[in-house]
C-alpha positions in Angstrom: 0.0 0.0 0.0 1.3 3.4 -1.0 1.4 6.1 1.7 1.5 9.9 1.4 2.3 12.0 4.4 1.1 15.5 5.2 2.6 17.6 7.9 5.8 15.6 8.5 7.5 18.5 10.2 6.3 17.2 13.6 6.6 13.6 12.6 8.8 11.4 14.8 11.8 9.8 13.1 11.1 6.7 15.1 7.6 6.4 13.8 8.8 7.0 10.3 11.3 4.2 10.7 8.4 2.0 11.9 6.5 2.7 8.7 9.5 1.9 6.6 9.9 -1.4 8.3 6.5 -2.7 7.2 7.0 -4.7 4.0 3.4 -4.1 2.8 3.7 -0.3 3.0 5.6 2.1 0.8 6.1 5.7 1.6 5.7 7.6 -1.7 6.4 11.1 -0.4 5.0 14.1 1.4 3.1 17.3 1.0 4.1 19.9 3.6 6.5 22.7 4.4 9.3 20.4 5.3 10.7 17.8 2.9 10.9 14.2 4.0 14.5 13.1 3.5 14.7 10.5 0.8 11.2 10.9 -0.4 9.3 12.7 -3.1 8.2 16.2 -2.1 4.9 17.3 -3.8 4.0 20.9 -4.5 0.3 20.2 -4.5 -2.0 17.9 -2.6 -3.7 16.7 -5.7 -0.4 15.8 -7.3 0.4 13.5 -4.4 -3.1 12.0 -4.2 -2.9 10.4 -7.6 0.2 8.5 -6.5 -1.0 7.0 -3.2 -3.6 4.8 -1.6 -3.7 6.3 1.9 -2.7 9.6 3.6 -1.4 10.2 7.1 -1.9 13.8 8.5 0.4 14.6 11.4 0.1 18.3 11.6 -3.0 20.1 12.8 -2.2 23.0 10.4 -3.2 20.7 7.5 -6.4 19.4 9.1 -8.8 21.9 7.6 -12.0 20.5 6.1 -10.9 21.6 2.6 -7.7 19.5 2.7 -9.2 16.5 4.4 -12.3 16.4 2.2 -10.0 16.6 -0.9 -8.2 13.4 0.3 -11.5 11.6 0.8 -13.0 12.7 -2.4 -10.1 11.1 -4.2 -11.1 7.9 -2.5 -8.0 7.7 -0.3 -8.0 6.2 3.2 -7.2 8.9 5.8 -5.5 9.0 9.2 -5.8 12.3 11.1 -3.7 12.8 14.2 -5.9 15.8 15.2 -8.8 17.2 13.2 -8.7 20.3 15.4 -9.4 22.8 12.5 -12.7 21.1 11.6 -16.1 21.9 13.2 -18.3 19.1 14.3 -20.6 19.6 11.3 -17.6 19.4 9.0 -16.5 16.2 10.6 -19.9 14.7 10.1 -19.8 15.7 6.5 -16.3 14.2 6.2 -17.6 11.0 7.7 -20.4 10.9 5.1 -17.9 11.5 2.3 -15.9 8.6 3.6 -18.9 6.3 3.4 -19.6 7.4 -0.1 -16.1 7.0 -1.4 -15.3 3.8 0.6 -12.5 5.6 2.5 -11.5 4.5 6.0 -11.2 7.5 8.4 -9.3 7.2 11.6 -8.5 9.8 14.3 -5.6 10.0 16.7 -7.1 8.7 19.9 -3.8 7.2 21.1 -4.6 6.0 24.5 -7.1 3.5 23.1 -4.0 1.7 21.8 -2.2 1.5 25.1 -1.1 -2.1 25.5 -2.9 -2.6 28.8 -6.3 -2.0 27.1 -5.4 -4.9 24.8 -5.0 -7.0 27.9 -8.3 -5.9 29.4 -10.2 -6.8 26.3 -9.5 -10.4 27.2 -11.7 -10.1 30.3 -15.0 -9.4 28.6 -15.4 -6.1 30.4 -18.9 -5.0 31.5 -18.0 -2.3 34.1 -20.3 -1.0 36.8 -17.9 1.6 38.3 -14.9 3.3 36.8 -12.4 5.7 38.3 -9.7 7.8 36.8 -7.2 10.1 38.4 -4.5 12.2 36.8 -2.6 14.7 39.0 0.6 16.6 37.9 2.9 18.7 40.0 2.3 22.4 40.3 4.0 24.4 37.6 3.4 28.2 37.2 3.9 27.9 33.4 1.2 25.2 33.1 -1.6 27.6 31.9 -1.6 27.2 28.1 -4.1 24.3 28.0 -7.1 23.7 30.2 -7.2 20.8 32.7 -9.7 19.1 30.4 -7.6 19.4 27.3 -4.3 18.9 28.9 -4.9 16.1 31.5 -8.4 14.6 31.3 -9.2 14.3 27.5 -7.7 10.9 26.9 -9.0 9.5 30.2 -12.5 10.5 29.1 -12.0 8.9 25.8 -10.9 5.6 27.3 -13.8 5.7 29.7 -16.2 6.1 26.8 -14.5 3.1 25.0 -14.7 0.8 28.0 -18.2 1.8 29.1 -19.4 1.2 25.4 -22.7 2.9 26.0 -24.5 6.2 25.4 -24.0 8.9 28.0 -27.0 9.5 30.2 -25.8 12.4 32.3 -22.7 14.4 33.2 -21.9 16.5 36.3 -18.7 18.5 36.6 -17.3 20.9 39.1 -14.0 22.7 39.4 -12.0 25.0 41.6 -9.2 27.4 41.0 -6.7 27.2 43.8 -3.7 28.9 42.3 -5.0 30.0 38.9 -7.9 32.2 37.7 -8.9 29.2 35.6 -9.8 25.7 36.9 -6.8 23.8 38.2 -8.8 20.9 39.9 -11.7 19.3 38.0 -14.0 16.4 39.0 -16.5 14.9 36.6 -19.1 12.2 37.0 -20.5 10.4 33.9 -23.5 8.1 34.1 -24.2 5.8 31.2 -27.5 4.2 30.1 -26.1 0.7 30.7 -25.9 1.6 34.5 -22.1 2.2 34.5 -20.9 5.2 36.5 -17.5 6.9 36.0 -15.7 9.3 38.2 -12.8 11.3 36.8 -10.5 13.7 38.6 -7.6 15.9 37.3 -5.4 18.4 39.0 -2.5 20.7 38.0 -1.5 21.4 41.6 -0.5 18.0 43.1 2.7 17.5 45.1 3.4 14.3 43.1 2.5 12.8 39.8 -0.4 10.3 39.8 -2.1 8.7 36.8 -4.4 5.8 37.5 -7.5 4.1 36.2 -9.7 1.5 37.9 -12.5 -0.7 36.6 -14.9 -2.6 38.8 -17.4 -5.2 37.6 -19.0 -8.4 38.9 -16.1 -10.7 39.9 -13.4 -8.6 38.5 -11.3 -5.5 39.6 -8.7 -4.0 37.2 -6.3 -1.2 38.0 -3.8 0.6 35.8 -0.9 2.6 37.2 0.4 4.6 34.2 3.3 6.2 36.2 4.7 2.9 37.3 3.5 1.1 34.2 1.7 -1.6 36.0 -1.6 -3.5 35.3 -3.3 -5.4 38.1 -6.3 -7.7 37.6 -8.1 -9.5 40.4 -10.7 -12.1 39.6 -13.1 -13.9 41.9 -12.5 -17.6 41.2 -15.6 -18.7 43.0 -13.7 -20.5 45.8 -15.1 -19.2 49.0 -12.8 -21.2 51.3 -9.2 -20.4 52.3 -7.3 -17.1 52.6 -5.5 -14.7 50.3 -5.3 -16.1 46.7 -6.7 -19.3 48.2 -9.6 -17.2 49.4 -11.0 -17.2 45.9 -9.2 -14.2 44.4 -6.7 -14.7 41.6 -4.4 -11.7 41.0 -2.6 -11.1 37.7 0.1 -8.5 37.3 1.8 -7.2 34.1 4.6 -4.7 33.9 4.6 -2.6 30.7 7.5 -3.1 28.3 9.9 -0.3 27.7 8.3 0.3 24.3 4.9 1.1 25.9 4.7 4.9 25.5 3.7 7.7 23.2 5.6 6.4 20.2 4.5 2.8 20.7 0.8 3.9 20.8 1.3 5.9 17.6 2.8 2.8 15.9 -0.1 0.6 17.1 -2.5 3.2 15.8 -0.9 3.0 12.4 -0.8 -0.8 12.5 -4.5 -0.8 13.4 -5.3 1.6 10.6 -3.8 -0.6 7.9 -5.2 -3.7 9.5 -8.7 -2.2 9.2 -8.1 -1.3 5.6 -6.7 -4.7 4.6 -9.4 -6.6 6.4 -12.3 -4.2 5.7 -13.2 -3.8 9.4 -14.2 -0.7 11.4 -11.7 1.2 13.4 -12.0 1.7 17.1 -11.0 5.4 16.8 -13.1 6.8 13.9 -14.8 10.1 13.5 -17.9 8.9 15.4 -15.8 8.1 18.5 -14.0 11.4 18.2 -17.4 13.3 18.0 -18.7 11.5 21.0 -15.6 12.6 22.9 -16.0 16.1 21.7 -19.7 16.1 22.8 -18.8 15.0 26.3 -15.9 17.4 26.7 -18.0 20.3 25.4 -20.7 19.5 28.0 -18.1 19.4 30.7 -16.7 22.7 29.7 -20.2 24.3 29.6 -20.9 23.0 33.1 -17.6 24.3 34.4 -18.4 27.8 33.2 -21.5 27.6 35.5 -20.0 25.7 38.4 -16.4 27.0 38.6 -15.3 28.9 41.6 -11.9 30.5 42.2 -10.0 31.7 45.2 -7.8 34.0 43.1 
């Protein structure tokens, strides 16, 4: 399959090497302000599109509806790291164009490809309660992005993926301890399948914490992102004995050194081409991205009403 890359200026060399290592993929060239060393540099998007089967967009500056819709109208499969320049209406139109042209569209929801979630998929999750906490150390310069966009966004997305149900209600509140904007946020999401999720994020912690917990009948799962540890406890049904003999089986897994941002990007790309080759839906398409956007928009609207500051 022939690949064209847009916005390679921010593209990791390691991820580029990963693409080159896949025998079934051929990087044809790129269309952006920075030339990909060793590859064809195109002066127009249309010129590149006639030479490729799929396009990877790694720079938000090239994620306008005009550019993305041109790719899809040419019938090319499309991976977008961040469609931040598109409105929700434009994304729905882009999704419709994809259906009409037979193009697979995938968005960069990286945390869905974290290796621990591949492990959890083996446990046939049907969660009743979920918790997520992400706290970072206080930094006076940490004001460019909101707590939602900087810390909570991907945790919300993974929560939506695991719950696998429509959102029934959302309640969010926040306080500003050191900033005029929220630096501590708590959100409760209820789903129509009965699952409840509580998410917290803070920019003023005295230590770094990033954890997720999933509770369901007979199973408890916890992920410690900082220490790269997955813990799963299962009720084995044996009510006699103590400890593990007490009917609880505990499984641990330490993440590999490769489990990180680059690894998740590589897995995203692998999944993208797997879906194309096998004609299956992606787990991070535009519909999933729009659901995430809808939830985060509602959280931000509530915070405007419920936010209080001590500054």
